mmCIF file of the C-alpha atoms, coordinates in Angstrom:
data_MODEL
# 
_entry.id   MODEL 
# 
loop_
_atom_site.group_PDB 
_atom_site.id 
_atom_site.type_symbol 
_atom_site.label_atom_id 
_atom_site.label_alt_id 
_atom_site.label_comp_id 
_atom_site.label_asym_id 
_atom_site.label_entity_id 
_atom_site.label_seq_id 
_atom_site.pdbx_PDB_ins_code 
_atom_site.Cartn_x 
_atom_site.Cartn_y 
_atom_site.Cartn_z 
_atom_site.occupancy 
_atom_site.B_iso_or_equiv 
_atom_site.pdbx_formal_charge 
_atom_site.auth_seq_id 
_atom_site.auth_comp_id 
_atom_site.auth_asym_id 
_atom_site.auth_atom_id 
_atom_site.pdbx_PDB_model_num 
ATOM 1   C CA . MET A 1 1   ? -0.054  -0.021 0.023  1.00 0.00 ? 1   MET A CA 1 
ATOM 2   C CA . SER A 1 2   ? 1.310   3.131  -0.964 1.00 0.00 ? 2   SER A CA 1 
ATOM 3   C CA . GLU A 1 3   ? 0.689   6.063  1.790  1.00 0.00 ? 3   GLU A CA 1 
ATOM 4   C CA . THR A 1 4   ? -0.208  9.775  1.105  1.00 0.00 ? 4   THR A CA 1 
ATOM 5   C CA . ILE A 1 5   ? 1.857   12.336 1.963  1.00 0.00 ? 5   ILE A CA 1 
ATOM 6   C CA . GLY A 1 6   ? -0.662  13.901 3.625  1.00 0.00 ? 6   GLY A CA 1 
ATOM 7   C CA . PHE A 1 7   ? -0.913  10.550 6.063  1.00 0.00 ? 7   PHE A CA 1 
ATOM 8   C CA . LEU A 1 8   ? 2.912   10.414 6.699  1.00 0.00 ? 8   LEU A CA 1 
ATOM 9   C CA . LEU A 1 9   ? 2.887   14.183 7.521  1.00 0.00 ? 9   LEU A CA 1 
ATOM 10  C CA . ASN A 1 10  ? 0.012   13.646 9.847  1.00 0.00 ? 10  ASN A CA 1 
ATOM 11  C CA . ASP A 1 11  ? 1.352   10.538 11.181 1.00 0.00 ? 11  ASP A CA 1 
ATOM 12  C CA . THR A 1 12  ? 4.954   11.878 11.664 1.00 0.00 ? 12  THR A CA 1 
ATOM 13  C CA . ALA A 1 13  ? 3.619   14.704 13.735 1.00 0.00 ? 13  ALA A CA 1 
ATOM 14  C CA . ARG A 1 14  ? 1.900   12.317 15.606 1.00 0.00 ? 14  ARG A CA 1 
ATOM 15  C CA . LEU A 1 15  ? 4.842   10.532 16.626 1.00 0.00 ? 15  LEU A CA 1 
ATOM 16  C CA . PHE A 1 16  ? 6.863   13.508 17.374 1.00 0.00 ? 16  PHE A CA 1 
ATOM 17  C CA . ARG A 1 17  ? 4.515   15.105 19.409 1.00 0.00 ? 17  ARG A CA 1 
ATOM 18  C CA . ARG A 1 18  ? 4.320   11.609 21.407 1.00 0.00 ? 18  ARG A CA 1 
ATOM 19  C CA . ALA A 1 19  ? 8.071   11.993 21.883 1.00 0.00 ? 19  ALA A CA 1 
ATOM 20  C CA . PHE A 1 20  ? 8.510   15.036 22.508 1.00 0.00 ? 20  PHE A CA 1 
ATOM 21  C CA . ASN A 1 21  ? 5.952   14.732 25.306 1.00 0.00 ? 21  ASN A CA 1 
ATOM 22  C CA . ALA A 1 22  ? 7.419   11.906 26.725 1.00 0.00 ? 22  ALA A CA 1 
ATOM 23  C CA . ARG A 1 23  ? 10.596  13.532 26.800 1.00 0.00 ? 23  ARG A CA 1 
ATOM 24  C CA . THR A 1 24  ? 9.619   16.385 28.296 1.00 0.00 ? 24  THR A CA 1 
ATOM 25  C CA . ARG A 1 25  ? 7.036   15.164 31.338 1.00 0.00 ? 25  ARG A CA 1 
ATOM 26  C CA . ASP A 1 26  ? 9.511   16.110 33.798 1.00 0.00 ? 26  ASP A CA 1 
ATOM 27  C CA . SER A 1 27  ? 9.036   19.740 32.674 1.00 0.00 ? 27  SER A CA 1 
ATOM 28  C CA . GLY A 1 28  ? 5.225   20.061 32.333 1.00 0.00 ? 28  GLY A CA 1 
ATOM 29  C CA . ILE A 1 29  ? 4.814   21.590 28.971 1.00 0.00 ? 29  ILE A CA 1 
ATOM 30  C CA . THR A 1 30  ? 3.346   19.558 26.341 1.00 0.00 ? 30  THR A CA 1 
ATOM 31  C CA . ALA A 1 31  ? 4.378   20.108 22.709 1.00 0.00 ? 31  ALA A CA 1 
ATOM 32  C CA . LEU A 1 32  ? 1.093   22.089 22.512 1.00 0.00 ? 32  LEU A CA 1 
ATOM 33  C CA . GLN A 1 33  ? 2.010   24.331 25.221 1.00 0.00 ? 33  GLN A CA 1 
ATOM 34  C CA . TRP A 1 34  ? 5.658   24.548 23.442 1.00 0.00 ? 34  TRP A CA 1 
ATOM 35  C CA . ARG A 1 35  ? 4.601   25.539 20.229 1.00 0.00 ? 35  ARG A CA 1 
ATOM 36  C CA . LEU A 1 36  ? 2.153   28.320 22.174 1.00 0.00 ? 36  LEU A CA 1 
ATOM 37  C CA . LEU A 1 37  ? 5.823   29.339 23.522 1.00 0.00 ? 37  LEU A CA 1 
ATOM 38  C CA . VAL A 1 38  ? 7.722   28.965 20.155 1.00 0.00 ? 38  VAL A CA 1 
ATOM 39  C CA . TYR A 1 39  ? 5.507   31.356 18.359 1.00 0.00 ? 39  TYR A CA 1 
ATOM 40  C CA . LEU A 1 40  ? 4.834   34.046 21.290 1.00 0.00 ? 40  LEU A CA 1 
ATOM 41  C CA . ARG A 1 41  ? 8.517   34.201 21.519 1.00 0.00 ? 41  ARG A CA 1 
ATOM 42  C CA . ARG A 1 42  ? 8.247   35.021 17.899 1.00 0.00 ? 42  ARG A CA 1 
ATOM 43  C CA . HIS A 1 43  ? 5.573   37.604 18.242 1.00 0.00 ? 43  HIS A CA 1 
ATOM 44  C CA . GLN A 1 44  ? 6.186   38.977 21.851 1.00 0.00 ? 44  GLN A CA 1 
ATOM 45  C CA . GLY A 1 45  ? 3.521   41.681 22.583 1.00 0.00 ? 45  GLY A CA 1 
ATOM 46  C CA . ILE A 1 46  ? 0.711   39.503 20.112 1.00 0.00 ? 46  ILE A CA 1 
ATOM 47  C CA . ARG A 1 47  ? -3.009  39.624 21.461 1.00 0.00 ? 47  ARG A CA 1 
ATOM 48  C CA . GLN A 1 48  ? -4.409  36.650 22.036 1.00 0.00 ? 48  GLN A CA 1 
ATOM 49  C CA . GLY A 1 49  ? -6.972  36.307 18.829 1.00 0.00 ? 49  GLY A CA 1 
ATOM 50  C CA . PRO A 1 50  ? -3.734  36.549 16.835 1.00 0.00 ? 50  PRO A CA 1 
ATOM 51  C CA . LEU A 1 51  ? -1.994  34.232 18.494 1.00 0.00 ? 51  LEU A CA 1 
ATOM 52  C CA . ALA A 1 52  ? -5.005  31.221 18.315 1.00 0.00 ? 52  ALA A CA 1 
ATOM 53  C CA . ASP A 1 53  ? -4.872  31.527 14.993 1.00 0.00 ? 53  ASP A CA 1 
ATOM 54  C CA . LEU A 1 54  ? -1.395  31.106 14.743 1.00 0.00 ? 54  LEU A CA 1 
ATOM 55  C CA . ILE A 1 55  ? -1.267  28.114 16.403 1.00 0.00 ? 55  ILE A CA 1 
ATOM 56  C CA . GLU A 1 56  ? -5.064  26.802 15.784 1.00 0.00 ? 56  GLU A CA 1 
ATOM 57  C CA . VAL A 1 57  ? -6.574  26.603 18.456 1.00 0.00 ? 57  VAL A CA 1 
ATOM 58  C CA . GLU A 1 58  ? -10.051 28.172 20.002 1.00 0.00 ? 58  GLU A CA 1 
ATOM 59  C CA . PRO A 1 59  ? -9.643  31.568 21.136 1.00 0.00 ? 59  PRO A CA 1 
ATOM 60  C CA . ILE A 1 60  ? -11.303 29.956 24.402 1.00 0.00 ? 60  ILE A CA 1 
ATOM 61  C CA . THR A 1 61  ? -8.691  26.795 24.657 1.00 0.00 ? 61  THR A CA 1 
ATOM 62  C CA . LEU A 1 62  ? -5.616  29.703 23.725 1.00 0.00 ? 62  LEU A CA 1 
ATOM 63  C CA . SER A 1 63  ? -7.240  31.324 26.901 1.00 0.00 ? 63  SER A CA 1 
ATOM 64  C CA . ARG A 1 64  ? -6.562  28.355 29.372 1.00 0.00 ? 64  ARG A CA 1 
ATOM 65  C CA . MET A 1 65  ? -3.506  27.613 27.777 1.00 0.00 ? 65  MET A CA 1 
ATOM 66  C CA . VAL A 1 66  ? -2.131  31.061 28.668 1.00 0.00 ? 66  VAL A CA 1 
ATOM 67  C CA . ASP A 1 67  ? -3.729  30.964 32.000 1.00 0.00 ? 67  ASP A CA 1 
ATOM 68  C CA . ARG A 1 68  ? -1.761  27.901 32.783 1.00 0.00 ? 68  ARG A CA 1 
ATOM 69  C CA . LEU A 1 69  ? 1.515   29.153 31.414 1.00 0.00 ? 69  LEU A CA 1 
ATOM 70  C CA . ALA A 1 70  ? 0.822   32.720 33.594 1.00 0.00 ? 70  ALA A CA 1 
ATOM 71  C CA . GLU A 1 71  ? 0.565   30.467 36.826 1.00 0.00 ? 71  GLU A CA 1 
ATOM 72  C CA . ALA A 1 72  ? 3.378   28.744 35.855 1.00 0.00 ? 72  ALA A CA 1 
ATOM 73  C CA . GLY A 1 73  ? 5.508   31.788 35.684 1.00 0.00 ? 73  GLY A CA 1 
ATOM 74  C CA . LEU A 1 74  ? 6.054   31.858 31.738 1.00 0.00 ? 74  LEU A CA 1 
ATOM 75  C CA . VAL A 1 75  ? 3.837   34.006 30.163 1.00 0.00 ? 75  VAL A CA 1 
ATOM 76  C CA . GLU A 1 76  ? 2.758   37.141 31.305 1.00 0.00 ? 76  GLU A CA 1 
ATOM 77  C CA . ARG A 1 77  ? -1.026  39.077 29.922 1.00 0.00 ? 77  ARG A CA 1 
ATOM 78  C CA . ARG A 1 78  ? -0.483  42.600 29.588 1.00 0.00 ? 78  ARG A CA 1 
ATOM 79  C CA . ALA A 1 79  ? -2.640  45.164 28.896 1.00 0.00 ? 79  ALA A CA 1 
ATOM 80  C CA . ASP A 1 80  ? -3.179  46.908 26.053 1.00 0.00 ? 80  ASP A CA 1 
ATOM 81  C CA . PRO A 1 81  ? -2.683  50.426 25.945 1.00 0.00 ? 81  PRO A CA 1 
ATOM 82  C CA . THR A 1 82  ? -4.658  50.962 22.722 1.00 0.00 ? 82  THR A CA 1 
ATOM 83  C CA . ASP A 1 83  ? -7.705  48.526 23.718 1.00 0.00 ? 83  ASP A CA 1 
ATOM 84  C CA . ARG A 1 84  ? -8.608  48.594 27.932 1.00 0.00 ? 84  ARG A CA 1 
ATOM 85  C CA . ARG A 1 85  ? -10.187 44.806 26.951 1.00 0.00 ? 85  ARG A CA 1 
ATOM 86  C CA . ALA A 1 86  ? -7.497  43.082 25.283 1.00 0.00 ? 86  ALA A CA 1 
ATOM 87  C CA . TRP A 1 87  ? -4.621  41.414 26.562 1.00 0.00 ? 87  TRP A CA 1 
ATOM 88  C CA . LEU A 1 88  ? -0.747  41.669 25.169 1.00 0.00 ? 88  LEU A CA 1 
ATOM 89  C CA . LEU A 1 89  ? 1.201   38.350 25.711 1.00 0.00 ? 89  LEU A CA 1 
ATOM 90  C CA . TYR A 1 90  ? 4.948   38.685 26.755 1.00 0.00 ? 90  TYR A CA 1 
ATOM 91  C CA . LEU A 1 91  ? 7.295   35.778 27.956 1.00 0.00 ? 91  LEU A CA 1 
ATOM 92  C CA . THR A 1 92  ? 8.495   35.849 30.982 1.00 0.00 ? 92  THR A CA 1 
ATOM 93  C CA . PRO A 1 93  ? 12.613  35.176 31.562 1.00 0.00 ? 93  PRO A CA 1 
ATOM 94  C CA . ARG A 1 94  ? 11.740  31.972 32.968 1.00 0.00 ? 94  ARG A CA 1 
ATOM 95  C CA . ALA A 1 95  ? 9.818   30.788 29.430 1.00 0.00 ? 95  ALA A CA 1 
ATOM 96  C CA . ASP A 1 96  ? 13.235  32.184 27.619 1.00 0.00 ? 96  ASP A CA 1 
ATOM 97  C CA . ALA A 1 97  ? 14.971  30.083 30.301 1.00 0.00 ? 97  ALA A CA 1 
ATOM 98  C CA . LEU A 1 98  ? 12.844  27.203 29.641 1.00 0.00 ? 98  LEU A CA 1 
ATOM 99  C CA . LEU A 1 99  ? 13.112  27.319 25.573 1.00 0.00 ? 99  LEU A CA 1 
ATOM 100 C CA . ASP A 1 100 ? 17.026  27.335 25.374 1.00 0.00 ? 100 ASP A CA 1 
ATOM 101 C CA . GLY A 1 101 ? 17.164  24.841 27.818 1.00 0.00 ? 101 GLY A CA 1 
ATOM 102 C CA . MET A 1 102 ? 14.422  22.279 25.873 1.00 0.00 ? 102 MET A CA 1 
ATOM 103 C CA . ARG A 1 103 ? 16.525  23.406 23.055 1.00 0.00 ? 103 ARG A CA 1 
ATOM 104 C CA . ARG A 1 104 ? 18.546  20.331 23.222 1.00 0.00 ? 104 ARG A CA 1 
ATOM 105 C CA . THR A 1 105 ? 15.469  17.945 23.440 1.00 0.00 ? 105 THR A CA 1 
ATOM 106 C CA . THR A 1 106 ? 14.434  18.976 20.248 1.00 0.00 ? 106 THR A CA 1 
ATOM 107 C CA . ASP A 1 107 ? 17.470  19.287 18.588 1.00 0.00 ? 107 ASP A CA 1 
ATOM 108 C CA . ALA A 1 108 ? 18.297  15.372 20.217 1.00 0.00 ? 108 ALA A CA 1 
ATOM 109 C CA . LEU A 1 109 ? 15.062  14.766 19.133 1.00 0.00 ? 109 LEU A CA 1 
ATOM 110 C CA . ALA A 1 110 ? 15.285  16.066 15.586 1.00 0.00 ? 110 ALA A CA 1 
ATOM 111 C CA . GLU A 1 111 ? 18.809  14.660 15.106 1.00 0.00 ? 111 GLU A CA 1 
ATOM 112 C CA . GLU A 1 112 ? 16.947  10.539 16.257 1.00 0.00 ? 112 GLU A CA 1 
ATOM 113 C CA . ALA A 1 113 ? 14.128  10.947 13.741 1.00 0.00 ? 113 ALA A CA 1 
ATOM 114 C CA . THR A 1 114 ? 16.442  12.015 11.073 1.00 0.00 ? 114 THR A CA 1 
ATOM 115 C CA . GLU A 1 115 ? 19.096  9.577  11.740 1.00 0.00 ? 115 GLU A CA 1 
ATOM 116 C CA . GLY A 1 116 ? 21.095  7.973  8.884  1.00 0.00 ? 116 GLY A CA 1 
ATOM 117 C CA . LEU A 1 117 ? 19.918  11.203 6.632  1.00 0.00 ? 117 LEU A CA 1 
ATOM 118 C CA . SER A 1 118 ? 22.868  13.085 5.517  1.00 0.00 ? 118 SER A CA 1 
ATOM 119 C CA . ASP A 1 119 ? 23.083  16.945 6.268  1.00 0.00 ? 119 ASP A CA 1 
ATOM 120 C CA . ALA A 1 120 ? 22.059  17.557 2.817  1.00 0.00 ? 120 ALA A CA 1 
ATOM 121 C CA . GLU A 1 121 ? 18.766  15.094 2.411  1.00 0.00 ? 121 GLU A CA 1 
ATOM 122 C CA . ARG A 1 122 ? 18.029  16.746 6.219  1.00 0.00 ? 122 ARG A CA 1 
ATOM 123 C CA . ALA A 1 123 ? 18.176  20.371 4.513  1.00 0.00 ? 123 ALA A CA 1 
ATOM 124 C CA . GLN A 1 124 ? 16.494  19.159 1.611  1.00 0.00 ? 124 GLN A CA 1 
ATOM 125 C CA . LEU A 1 125 ? 13.950  17.715 3.783  1.00 0.00 ? 125 LEU A CA 1 
ATOM 126 C CA . ILE A 1 126 ? 13.210  20.337 5.275  1.00 0.00 ? 126 ILE A CA 1 
ATOM 127 C CA . ALA A 1 127 ? 13.130  22.822 2.397  1.00 0.00 ? 127 ALA A CA 1 
ATOM 128 C CA . LEU A 1 128 ? 10.707  20.507 0.852  1.00 0.00 ? 128 LEU A CA 1 
ATOM 129 C CA . VAL A 1 129 ? 8.047   19.795 4.007  1.00 0.00 ? 129 VAL A CA 1 
ATOM 130 C CA . GLY A 1 130 ? 8.495   23.726 3.945  1.00 0.00 ? 130 GLY A CA 1 
ATOM 131 C CA . ARG A 1 131 ? 7.617   24.513 0.952  1.00 0.00 ? 131 ARG A CA 1 
ATOM 132 C CA . VAL A 1 132 ? 4.406   21.701 1.651  1.00 0.00 ? 132 VAL A CA 1 
ATOM 133 C CA . ARG A 1 133 ? 3.519   23.779 4.364  1.00 0.00 ? 133 ARG A CA 1 
ATOM 134 C CA . CYS A 1 134 ? 3.921   27.247 2.498  1.00 0.00 ? 134 CYS A CA 1 
ATOM 135 C CA . ASN A 1 135 ? 1.469   25.591 -0.515 1.00 0.00 ? 135 ASN A CA 1 
ATOM 136 C CA . LEU A 1 136 ? -1.092  24.421 2.382  1.00 0.00 ? 136 LEU A CA 1 
ATOM 137 C CA . SER A 1 137 ? -1.037  28.169 3.951  1.00 0.00 ? 137 SER A CA 1 
ATOM 138 C CA . ARG A 1 138 ? -0.371  29.943 1.375  1.00 0.00 ? 138 ARG A CA 1 
ATOM 139 C CA . ARG A 1 139 ? 1.873   31.891 3.311  1.00 0.00 ? 139 ARG A CA 1 
ATOM 140 C CA . ASP A 1 140 ? 5.445   32.932 1.892  1.00 0.00 ? 140 ASP A CA 1 
ATOM 141 C CA . ALA A 1 141 ? 8.587   30.309 2.757  1.00 0.00 ? 141 ALA A CA 1 
ATOM 142 C CA . ILE A 1 142 ? 10.333  32.334 6.024  1.00 0.00 ? 142 ILE A CA 1 
ATOM 143 C CA . PRO A 1 143 ? 13.990  32.437 5.056  1.00 0.00 ? 143 PRO A CA 1 
ATOM 144 C CA . GLU A 1 144 ? 16.241  30.110 6.983  1.00 0.00 ? 144 GLU A CA 1 
ATOM 145 C CA . SER A 1 145 ? 17.829  33.217 8.605  1.00 0.00 ? 145 SER A CA 1 
ATOM 146 C CA . GLU A 1 146 ? 14.451  34.797 9.924  1.00 0.00 ? 146 GLU A CA 1 
ATOM 147 C CA . ARG A 1 147 ? 13.038  31.261 11.238 1.00 0.00 ? 147 ARG A CA 1 
ATOM 148 C CA . GLU A 1 148 ? 14.220  29.405 14.600 1.00 0.00 ? 148 GLU A CA 1 
ATOM 149 C CA . LYS A 1 149 ? 14.660  25.616 14.279 1.00 0.00 ? 149 LYS A CA 1 
ATOM 150 C CA . GLU A 1 150 ? 11.318  23.846 15.837 1.00 0.00 ? 150 GLU A CA 1 
ATOM 151 C CA . ALA A 1 151 ? 11.334  20.049 15.885 1.00 0.00 ? 151 ALA A CA 1 
ATOM 152 C CA . ILE A 1 152 ? 8.192   19.594 16.516 1.00 0.00 ? 152 ILE A CA 1 
# 
Protein backbone atom coordinates (compact mmCIF):
# COMPACT_ATOMS: atom_id res chain seq x y z
CA MET A 1 0.00 0.00 0.00
CA SER A 2 1.37 3.36 -0.99
CA GLU A 3 0.81 5.97 1.72
CA THR A 4 -0.18 9.51 0.84
CA ILE A 5 1.96 12.51 1.75
CA GLY A 6 -0.83 13.76 4.02
CA PHE A 7 -0.92 10.50 5.96
CA LEU A 8 2.86 10.35 6.29
CA LEU A 9 3.15 13.96 7.46
CA ASN A 10 0.28 13.61 9.93
CA ASP A 11 1.53 10.33 11.34
CA THR A 12 5.07 11.69 11.61
CA ALA A 13 3.80 14.78 13.45
CA ARG A 14 1.87 12.52 15.83
CA LEU A 15 4.99 10.48 16.55
CA PHE A 16 7.03 13.66 17.08
CA ARG A 17 4.44 14.95 19.58
CA ARG A 18 4.38 11.63 21.43
CA ALA A 19 8.18 11.46 21.62
CA PHE A 20 8.39 15.12 22.64
CA ASN A 21 5.80 14.68 25.39
CA ALA A 22 7.61 11.60 26.73
CA ARG A 23 10.94 13.46 26.86
CA THR A 24 9.53 16.61 28.45
CA ARG A 25 7.08 15.04 30.88
CA ASP A 26 9.09 16.23 33.90
CA SER A 27 9.03 19.84 32.68
CA GLY A 28 5.23 19.89 32.66
CA ILE A 29 5.25 21.37 29.14
CA THR A 30 3.26 19.62 26.41
CA ALA A 31 3.99 19.80 22.70
CA LEU A 32 1.12 22.26 22.19
CA GLN A 33 2.35 24.47 25.03
CA TRP A 34 5.86 24.32 23.53
CA ARG A 35 4.41 25.44 20.20
CA LEU A 36 2.58 28.33 21.90
CA LEU A 37 5.78 29.43 23.65
CA VAL A 38 7.85 29.25 20.45
CA TYR A 39 5.28 31.31 18.54
CA LEU A 40 5.08 33.77 21.41
CA ARG A 41 8.86 34.13 21.38
CA ARG A 42 8.60 35.13 17.73
CA HIS A 43 5.64 37.47 18.30
CA GLN A 44 6.15 39.11 21.70
CA GLY A 45 3.26 41.44 22.50
CA ILE A 46 0.72 39.63 20.32
CA ARG A 47 -2.94 39.58 21.34
CA GLN A 48 -4.55 36.29 22.30
CA GLY A 49 -6.88 36.16 19.27
CA PRO A 50 -4.16 36.34 16.61
CA LEU A 51 -2.02 33.88 18.59
CA ALA A 52 -4.94 31.43 18.67
CA ASP A 53 -5.14 31.75 14.88
CA LEU A 54 -1.40 31.12 14.52
CA ILE A 55 -1.42 27.92 16.53
CA GLU A 56 -4.86 26.95 15.22
CA VAL A 57 -6.78 26.54 18.46
CA GLU A 58 -10.02 28.09 19.62
CA PRO A 59 -9.59 31.36 21.55
CA ILE A 60 -11.03 29.81 24.72
CA THR A 61 -8.53 26.94 24.47
CA LEU A 62 -5.70 29.42 24.10
CA SER A 63 -6.98 31.43 27.03
CA ARG A 64 -6.90 28.34 29.26
CA MET A 65 -3.41 27.47 28.04
CA VAL A 66 -2.21 31.00 28.76
CA ASP A 67 -3.82 30.81 32.21
CA ARG A 68 -1.79 27.68 33.00
CA LEU A 69 1.42 29.11 31.57
CA ALA A 70 0.89 32.37 33.49
CA GLU A 71 0.35 30.41 36.71
CA ALA A 72 3.63 28.61 36.00
CA GLY A 73 5.38 31.97 35.60
CA LEU A 74 6.13 31.48 31.90
CA VAL A 75 3.77 33.97 30.25
CA GLU A 76 2.48 37.33 31.35
CA ARG A 77 -0.50 39.32 30.15
CA ARG A 78 -0.15 43.07 29.86
CA ALA A 79 -2.95 45.48 29.17
CA ASP A 80 -3.11 46.69 25.57
CA PRO A 81 -2.69 50.47 25.69
CA THR A 82 -4.87 50.82 22.58
CA ASP A 83 -7.75 48.59 23.74
CA ARG A 84 -8.71 48.20 27.40
CA ARG A 85 -10.47 44.91 26.65
CA ALA A 86 -7.42 43.24 25.13
CA TRP A 87 -4.30 41.67 26.59
CA LEU A 88 -0.85 41.48 25.05
CA LEU A 89 1.18 38.36 25.73
CA TYR A 90 4.86 38.23 26.65
CA LEU A 91 7.27 35.52 27.69
CA THR A 92 8.88 35.85 31.08
CA PRO A 93 12.63 35.40 31.58
CA ARG A 94 11.80 32.01 33.11
CA ALA A 95 10.15 30.95 29.82
CA ASP A 96 13.20 32.07 27.82
CA ALA A 97 15.41 29.91 30.04
CA LEU A 98 13.02 26.97 29.72
CA LEU A 99 12.90 27.28 25.93
CA ASP A 100 16.68 27.47 25.72
CA GLY A 101 17.01 24.40 27.92
CA MET A 102 14.40 22.42 26.02
CA ARG A 103 16.14 23.24 22.74
CA ARG A 104 18.66 20.47 23.52
CA THR A 105 15.76 18.04 23.85
CA THR A 106 14.18 19.08 20.57
CA ASP A 107 17.55 19.02 18.79
CA ALA A 108 18.16 15.47 20.05
CA LEU A 109 14.69 14.43 18.92
CA ALA A 110 15.26 15.90 15.46
CA GLU A 111 18.62 14.14 15.29
CA GLU A 112 16.98 10.83 16.19
CA ALA A 113 14.17 11.35 13.68
CA THR A 114 16.59 12.04 10.82
CA GLU A 115 19.13 9.38 11.72
CA GLY A 116 20.76 7.95 8.63
CA LEU A 117 20.14 11.07 6.53
CA SER A 118 23.07 13.09 5.27
CA ASP A 119 23.29 16.80 6.02
CA ALA A 120 22.23 17.49 2.42
CA GLU A 121 19.24 15.15 2.74
CA ARG A 122 18.21 16.82 6.01
CA ALA A 123 18.41 20.25 4.40
CA GLN A 124 16.42 19.00 1.41
CA LEU A 125 13.78 17.42 3.69
CA ILE A 126 13.38 20.69 5.61
CA ALA A 127 13.11 22.66 2.36
CA LEU A 128 10.56 20.28 0.83
CA VAL A 129 8.34 20.03 3.91
CA GLY A 130 8.60 23.81 4.27
CA ARG A 131 7.39 24.22 0.71
CA VAL A 132 4.45 21.87 1.34
CA ARG A 133 3.58 23.88 4.45
CA CYS A 134 3.72 27.13 2.46
CA ASN A 135 1.56 25.66 -0.28
CA LEU A 136 -1.06 24.64 2.25
CA SER A 137 -0.95 27.83 4.27
CA ARG A 138 -0.53 30.13 1.30
CA ARG A 139 2.17 31.99 3.23
CA ASP A 140 5.49 33.00 1.80
CA ALA A 141 8.45 30.90 2.84
CA ILE A 142 10.30 32.26 5.85
CA PRO A 143 14.02 32.64 5.10
CA GLU A 144 16.24 30.30 7.14
CA SER A 145 17.99 33.29 8.72
CA GLU A 146 14.68 34.47 10.22
CA ARG A 147 13.26 31.09 11.16
CA GLU A 148 13.83 29.60 14.59
CA LYS A 149 14.36 25.90 14.18
CA GLU A 150 11.39 23.92 15.38
CA ALA A 151 11.64 20.30 16.21
CA ILE A 152 7.93 19.96 16.54
